[in-house]
N, C-alpha and C positions, 0 to 999 in steps of 0.2 A: 503493500499500499505506499509506504514513504517513497519508496523509488518512484512508483508511478506520478505522486505528487510533485518529486522533485524534476522528472521528464516532464510534465505537463507545465511547470513554472519555467522551464528555460523554453520550453516552445513558445510560452505566452510573451516572456520578456523578448525574443527575438520579432515577434508579430508585433509588439507595441514600437520597434525601431522601425518597423512599415508605415508609420504614420506619417515621418518627414516625406518619405518615399510619395505617398498616395497624395498628401499636400501640394507638393510640386506638381502631378499630373493633374489635380484639380485646377492648380493656379495658371497652367499653361492655357486653358481654355477658359473662354468667356463665358458670362451667362448665354448666349447665342452660340457656344461652340467653336467660337473662330478664335484663334490664337493671336495673342497681342505681340507685335512686332517690337513695340517699344521697352518691354518691361518683360521679357520672354519667362524664365524660370527664377522664384524669388523664393527662398527659404522662409520655413516658421520666422526662424531665427532674425532672418532680416529685416520681413513683414513688423516684429515685434520692435526690433532697434530703430527701423525706420518710423515706425507709429511714434516711438517715445523721441525720438530727436523734433518730430512735426511738434509734441506735444511739448517740447522741454521738459521732459521729466528728470532728464539726466543733469541739468543746468545746475541744481542747486549741491550735487554730490551726494544727496543722501540715497538715491537712489540710483546704482551702479549698473552697468552692463552685464560684469561678472555673477554679481548678485542676482540679478533677474533672469537670467538664463541658466543658473545655474553651473557656470563653467569657467575654465581657469582666464588670466588674464591673457596669457598665451593665445589661447583660442581666441579669444575676443578680438587681439592683432591681428589674428589671421583673417578672421571673420569682414573687420572694418577693412583690411588690405583689399579683400575681394569686392567688398562695397566699391571702395574710392575706385578700384581698378576696372569695374564695370559701369562706373558712373553716376552712383546712387548717392554717394555722399563727396563733402571736403572735410578734408580736417587739415586743421590749422593748429599750430601751437597755441596756447592760451598766454596771451600777453599779461595776465593775473597771477599765473602759477605753470610756468615753465616747463613744467612736470607732467602736465595736463594738457589734453587736446579740445580744442572746440569740434562740434560736429556741426555741417549744415547740411540740408538737402540740396541735390540738384534739381531741375528742372525734371530730367529722368527719374531722378529719386521722392518728386513729391508725384509723377505720374504713375509711379510704381505702390507707392503706399496708399494711393487714392484708389486703384483698383484693386490690388492684392487687401487690403485690409476689408474691403466690403467682401472678396469672396470669402476670405477666412472667416469672417463673423458668420455667414451665412452658412458656411459648411460647418462652423461648430455649432449654431442655431439649428440647424437640420440634424445635427447629431443627439443633441439636447432633447430634441423634440421627438426622434425614433427611440434612444435609450430609455428616456423619461426621467423627470424630476428626481424622482427617489431613488434610482437605481444610480442616476448620475451622481449626485449627492453620497452614496456610497461609494461608488467608484472613487472617487476625491478622497474621502475618507479614509478607505481601505490604501489606497495609493501613496500618501500621506504618511499613513503609520508604516507601509513597506520602507520607505525611504529612509524614514526617522530610524526602524529597525536596522536598518542596513548601515549607517552615520553612527549607531551607538555601537554596532559589532566592529567597526572600522577603530571607533576612538577607543575599545577594549571597555566599556561600560558594561 
């Protein structure tokens, strides 16, 4: 029985990894099924960062990209580098604190966040509707508990 649960857990974890791929496929088509030429494939992480830049949530420093996305600073640097290379953002050294960067959206970045933020919300709304509010709350609760358990094991608690 225990081995069966471990095998199913492994399978489920790998299925969760497919979420990013599924979102990319969803974001490649508009609501009319026509691919956007200007803002082709944007990841969930990129949409969240673009939205954060648009809404200025990173300006105060209280919310940081690594904390929001639960990724390392190196991963953030790589993510921002790709976004800059793809023409979505501009990074400039912050004049007040040279260790930090000021982030701003380009026209392409504004178009991407406008298009994909709506698609992302549409997808999530449909998922919640199909899943049901009660089950979605349970999934969130259990996911948080699962992640907290992993963190506790990692830190030796």
